[in-house]
N, C-alpha and C positions, 0 to 999 in steps of 0.2 A: 533438884530436877529429878523426876522419875521417868523411866522409860517403861511403857506398857508394851509387852510382846504378846500378841494373840496368836496362838498356835491353832490352826484349823485342820481338821481332818475333813477332806472334801470327797465327794463322789467323783471319781476320775472321769466318768462319762459326762460330767457336767462342768468341766473346766471353764468353758466359755461363760456360763452363768456366774461362776465365781469371779471371773475377770470383769464382768459388768458390775457386779456387786462392789468390787474393789475400786473401779473407776468412780462409782457413785460416792463412796466414802472419801475418795480423793477430793471431792468438792465439799462434802458436808463436814468432815472432821475439822479442817482448818477454819471454816466459817463458824463452827461452834466452840472454838477456843483451844484446841490441842494442836501441837506442832507435829504434823504428820511426817514421818520418815519415809514410809511407803508400804505398799502391799506387794507381796511376792507370791507368785503362783508356781506350781511345779514345772520344772523344765527337764532336768536329768535326775536319775535316781528315783526316789519315791514319787509316785504319781498321785498321792493322796495328801501330802503335807503342803500347807500354805501358811503364810504369816502376814500379819499386819503389825506395824510398829509405829508408835507415836510417843511424844513426850508431853508431860504435864508438870507443872511446878510442884504440886503436892497432891495428896489424896483428897484434900478439901477442894482443890481446883478440879480434880477429876470428877468429883460428885457434881459440881456445878456444870462442867462440860457435858456429863451424861444427861443431866436434866435438859440442857439446851438441845442436845442431839435428839432426845425423845420428842421434843416439840418442833423440831425442824421438819418441814414438809418432805424433803428428800430423805432425811433420816427415817421417818415413818414409812415412806414408800420402800426404802431399801430393806427395812426389817420385814415388811409384808412380802416383798419379792423373795427373800430367803425362805420364809415360811412356805410360800406357795411352791417354789421350785425344788425345795428340799435337797439342795446341793451341799449344805453344811451338815456333816454327820456328828461332829464334835467341835467344841470351841473351849479353849483354856486360856485364861489370862494370867500373866505373871508380871509383877511390877519389880523392876530392877533399878538400882542406882549405880551410876558410874563410879568406879573406885580407882581408876587409873587415868592417866592423861591420854587423850586421843593419839593415835599413831602419828599423825602429821606433826604433833607438837614435839615428838621425840626425834624427828629428822633434823639434822643440822643442815643449814642452808649456807654453807661457806663458799 
């Protein structure tokens, strides 16, 4: 399993546009085959950093997912929305693999 973490630099005056963008991905990403963890908008601290996080089984599955997303009507609409509104200033993707047990697996339930 791979986790894709997308780090966005957003225009802080267009936070509501980013939130709409995130809600749209909340529908399209799972429909196209990735396990969406969530999208996160600035709240405290930096007003320009936001994140999108989802899981895929492999890089091959990621490529298939991206192709489905590019053909998805809401996916295409969301890409166009971001281009038109220009709220995304930068976007970086990192693929991570989990190398430790989840915290909840370490807690004893005696």
